[in-house]
N, C-alpha and C positions, 0 to 999 in steps of 0.2 A: 772509202777514202783509203788511201796507202797509209799503212801504219808507219809511223816515224819513231826511229830511236831517240831517247831522251825525254820522251813523254811531254813535249813542250806544247804540242796541238791536240786538242781533244774535240771529238765530234758528239754533240748533243741533241742530234736529231733522233736519237733512239735511246730507249733504257728508262730507268725509273724517274720520273720526271720530279715529283717532290722532294725525293732524296737528293737528285743530282742539284737541284736549286739550292737546296738547304746546304749542301757541302760545298758548293760553289761560292755561296754567299758568306759563309762564315770565317774564312780568310779575310774577306773584305771588310767584314764589320770589324773584326779585330784589328786589322791594319788601319782602318779608318778611325777606330777609337783610340788607336796609338798616336795617330796624326794629331787628333784633338788633344791628347795627353800631353804631347809635348808642347803644344800650344798654350794648354792650361798651365803647365809647368812655368812657362814663361811668365805668365799673368800672376800665379801665384808667389813665385820667387821676387818678381818685380814689385808686386803689391806689398809684400812683407818688407822688402829692401828700400824701396823707394816711396810707396804710399799712393794715395788716390791719382796724383798727378802721372805717375809712372803707369797705373792702369789705364788712363785716358790716353796718355801717349801711345802705348802698344795697340790699343784698341782702334783708335782712329788710324793710325798709319797701318795696321793690318787690313782694314778694308781696302785700302789702295793697292796694297800687294795681292789681296784676294782678287781685286778687279783685274789686274795684270794677268794673273794665273788663269782666271776663266777664260780670257781670250784665247790662251794656248789650250785650255782644255776643251774648247770648242772644237778646234781643229783635230785634237786627240780623240774626242768622242765620235767625230766623222770617221776617223781612221779606224776605231774600234767597230763601228757598224759595218764599214766596207769589209774589214778583214773577217769578221763574223760571217758576212753574206757569202764571201768567197769561199769559205770552209764549208758553210752548209751546201753550197751549191757545186762542191767538188772541184773548185778551181784553184788548188794550192799552188799551181804553176805560175800564178799572178801575184803571189805575196810578194816577191822579193820587189817587184816595180811599185807596189802600194806602199810596202814599208819604207823603201829608199826615198820615196816623194814625201811621205809624212815626216821622216827625219829632217828633209832640207827644208820643209815649210816651217818646222819647228825651230830650227836654228835662226831662220831669218826672223821669226816672230820674237825671239829672245833678244836678239841684238836691238829690234826696234823698242821693245818694252824697256831694256835696260837703259836706252838712250833717253827715253821719256822720263823714267824715273829719276835718274840722275840730274836731269836738267830742270825738271818744274817740280821737284819735291817741295819746296817752299811755298809758291803761289798755290799748288793744290791743297796743302794743308791749310792755307789761310781761307782759301774758299771754302773749306769744311768748317770754319769757324772752331778751329781747335783752340781749347783753353789756353790763356797766356802760360799758366803754371807748366802746361804739358808740352808746349810748342817746341822748345828747343830738343827735347828728347825724341818728340815724335819725328822730327826731321832726321836726327840720327838714325833711327829705327829703320825710316823708309830709304834713306841712302844706302845703307848697308844691305838691305833685303834686295834692293834694286841691284846692286852689283853682283848678286847671287841669283838672278833670275834664271840664267842658263841652266843651273843645276836642277831648280824647281821645274822648269819646262822640260828637261830632258827626262826626269823621273817620270812626270805625267804623261808623257808620250810613250815611253816603254811600257809603264803600267796599263795604258789603254790599248797597246797593241795586244799584251799578254791576255787582257780581258777579252779581247775579241777572239783569241784563240782557244778560249776556253780554260785559261790558265789562271788561276787564283793564288797559287802557292807562292810563286816567285814574287810577287809584289809585297806579299806579307812579309817574307824573308827580309826584303830591303827596308820596309818602312820599320821593321823592329831594329834594324841597324841604326837607321836614322834616330829613332826615338830614344835608344839607350844613349847614343852619343849626345844628343841635345839635352837629355836630362842631366847628364854628368857635367857636361860644359855649362849648362844653366847655373848649376850650384857653384861651380868654380868661378866662372866669370862674374857673376852677379854677387853672390854671398860672399865668396872667399877674397876674390881681387876688388870687388867693389866697382865694377865696371857699369852698373846700372843697367838702363835699357839698351844701351849700345851692346853690352854683354850678351842680353838675350837674344838680340838680333844676330850676333856672331854665332851663337850656338846653335840657332835655327839654321843659318845657311851652312855652317860646317857640316852639320847632321845630313842635310840635303845632299851636300856635294859628295859626301862619303857613300850615301845611299846611291846616287846616280852613277858614280864610277865603279862601285860593285856590280850594278845591274849591266852595265856596259861590258864588263869583263866577263860575266857569266854568258851574255847572250853572244859575244864573240866566240867563246869556246864551243857554245852549242849552236854556231850559225848554221851548219846544215839542217839540224832539226828545226831551228827557228824560222828558217824560210828567207833568210837575207844574209847575203855572202860578205857584206862589208867592203866590197871592192869600190874605189873611188867613182867608177863610172855608174854604180848602182845608185848613187846619190843624185844623179842628174835626173830631175823629175820626168816621169812618163806622161804623155800627153792626156792619155785616157784616165790614169790615176789621178792627176792634177784636176782635171775636169770634175771628177766625182768628189774628190776631197774638198775643192772649192766650193761645190754645190752643197755638201754637207757642211763645211768647216764655217763659212761665213754665216750662215742662219744659226748654227749651233753658238758661234761666238757672240753673236749679236744678242742671242737669247740669254747667254750667261752675262755678257755685258749690261744688257737691260736690266737684269736683277740687281746686280752689283752697283749700278749707277744709282739706282733707287735706294740701295742702302746707304750709298754715301749721301744722298740727300736726307734721309731719315736721321742719319748720324749728325748732320749739320744741324737739323731741328732740335735734336735732344742736347747736343752740345751748347746750343744757345740757351739752354737752361741751367747751365753751370757745372761745376765740377763734379758734383755728386752724381748727377743725372747721367753725365758722360761715363762715369767709372760704372755705375750699376748697369746700364746698358751694355758696356764693354763686357763685364762680369757675366751678365744674363744671357748674352749671345754665345760666350763660351760655354756656359752650362748647356744651353739649348742645343749647342753645336754637336755635342756628343750624341744626342738622340737622333740628331739630322744625318750625321756622318754615318753611324751605325746602320740606320736604315737606308742609306744610300748604298750599302753594300747589297741589298736587295734589289735597288734600281739597276745596278750594275749587272747583276745576273740575270735580271728580266730583259735587258737590253741584248746581251749576248744568247740567250736562249731563244728570243723572238727572232733575232738576225739570222741565226743558223735555221732555225726551222721554217721560217717564213721563206728563205731563199731555197730551202729544200722541199718546198711546197707541202710541209707538215702543218697545216693551218689548225687542225685540233690542238696539237701540243703547243701552237703558237698562243692560242686563246687560254689554254690551261696555264701555260707560264704566267700570264698576268693575275689569273685568280690565286695562284700559289703565292705570288708576289704580295698581294692584298694580305693574306693570311698571315704571312710572316711579318708584315709591316705591322698589322694589328697587334700581335703579340709583343712586339718591341715597344711600341708606343703606350701599351698598357702597362707594362713594367716602369717605363719612365714616368707615367702619370702618378703611379703610387710614390715613387721617389720624390716627385716634386711636392706631393701634397703632404707627405710626412714630415719633412723638415726642409722648409725654404731656407731659413735663415742659416742653418748648418752648412748647406750647400756653399752659399755666398762667403761664410766665415772661412772657408778654405783660402779665399783670395784677399780678404781685408778684415781689419777689425774695426774699420771706421763707422762709427754709429750712424751717421746720416745715410751712408751707402747702405748698410744693412737694413734701415728703416724703409728704404725704397724696394728692396727685393720682392716683397709680396705683390707689388704694384706690377712688376714685370711678368712674374709667374702667372697672376691672375689673367693677364692679357695674352700670353704666349699660348696656353693650354687649349684655347679656343681653335688654335690653327691644327690641332692634333688630326681630327677627321680628315681634313683636307690633305695632309702630308701622307696619311695612309693610303689614300686613293691615288696621290701623285707617284708614289714609289712604283705602282704598278703601270699606270697609264703613261707616264713620262718615259719609262723603259720600254715600254711597248711602241710608242711613236718613235723613239730613236731607233729601236730596233728594225723597224720596217723601212726606215730611211726618210721618214717625212720631216725633213729639218724644217722646212718653210712653216708647217702647222706648229712645230714645237717653238719657232721663233715668235709665232703671232701669240701664241697663248702666254710666252714670257714677257712680251711687250704689254700684254693687257695686265699681267700680274705686276710688273715693275713699274712702267711709267704711269699707267692709269689708275691702278688700284693701290699699290704700295705707297706712292707718293700722294695720290689724291685722298685715299682714306686717312693717312697719317696727319695730312694737313687738315683736312675737314674736322676730324674728331679732335686732334690735338689743339689746334688753333682756332678755326672758325667756330667749334661748338663749345671751345672753352674747356674740353676735358684734361688739358694739360699732359702731363708725362703719360699717365695711363692711356689717354687718346692716342698719343703717338706710338706707344706700344701695341695697342689694340689694332690700330690700322695697319701695322706691320704684320701681325698676325693673320687677319682677315683676307689679306691680299692673295693668300696661298690658294683660296677658292676660286679666284680667277682662271688658274691652270687646271685645278682638280676637277671641277664640273664640266668645262668644256672638253676635257680629255676623256672622262668617263662616257660622255654622250658620244664622242667620235668612236671610241672603243665598241659600244654596243650597237650603234646606228650608222657608222661611217661606211664608206666603200673602200676600206683599205685592202679588202681581198683581191681587188682588181689591179693594185699597184705592181710595178715591175721591179725586178731584181736591179739592183743598182748598176752592175756591169752591162745591162742592156740598155741603158739610158743613151 
């Protein structure tokens, strides 16, 4: 591949694989941890300033914002896979069309999601059985975040493009900017100015907006090395690129949407058990989100390395990418298992001092650690399935995880079998095996070696 000034694009079809995956993963691990951090800061500041009702409001509304973001992330993931395969197959000349098409798709999706969020915030939150004490604040949070969806979508799109190019450094820089801005504004808006939940929402959106604007400026300056010229005509979707992105993006979006719709359902069940249950679920998910997001850095790496090596016909490196992904994920989850077991109550005290919420903390942790082995497997196999471009299989696994197992097991264990809150949490955790086990079977026994490079479809 032609060497490009600016070091934006990297070819990972050769070199020291374990070292490359680790070094590529670390910036994503840190940046994802920072994303969770400023989300956690929202919860901590709101929990101290507003109380359990604020925690419930942020938690419930955040699920809806996450759902909207996941729809965009589906198409962004498709773009990442396509770009990684173009680089692996040494087809850099097609990057401009692929990137321009992805940008346009992202803008359209952002407009649609913004309209939905602003128009249906109240009925959606009612459908989720948001506790009365938290309802007004939840509406404010959702409306503000919906208004800033464009920034969230834009950053995720650019980050996915850079991941496909083998660049993990720049997304890290932008998320550091967003995290610092968010933390400072959280303290100012919520604690100093007393803006409550609305202040936390504004802090999040402003941080993401600055991150997005900074990334656009950088890419425009580096446009020659980046592979996209930013000319108006380049934003016109290419027929071939649109076909491939739709083929990948719709299943990936449905996959992400399925898991998040199921989360909305489980949240609704938990909210039905009262404010304390809602608050502990919200806090528990934020705590667990740290290990999930850090390990997703490995998932991103595996996807990029598999995409490049699969398209470059380096099948041995393709398989080894998954093995190293499993090893690094195992180490991450072992560290967090120790953290969970050492001081559960201390973790939750970071968010709230409410005695009833703290008393329910062990209930969440005992259920969630059951999912750890499945999550370790998924970081390798999900990245692998994404990397080879098998979006339909990824969607099927996620539908099984979300609609059948996550919803089914939570309702079965929590309601039908009378296990209450612990049953709801346990069903949520066990659902991960619906993706992990089939994914591992496909990796070892599937006919994926015969799949075609996306640009040949």
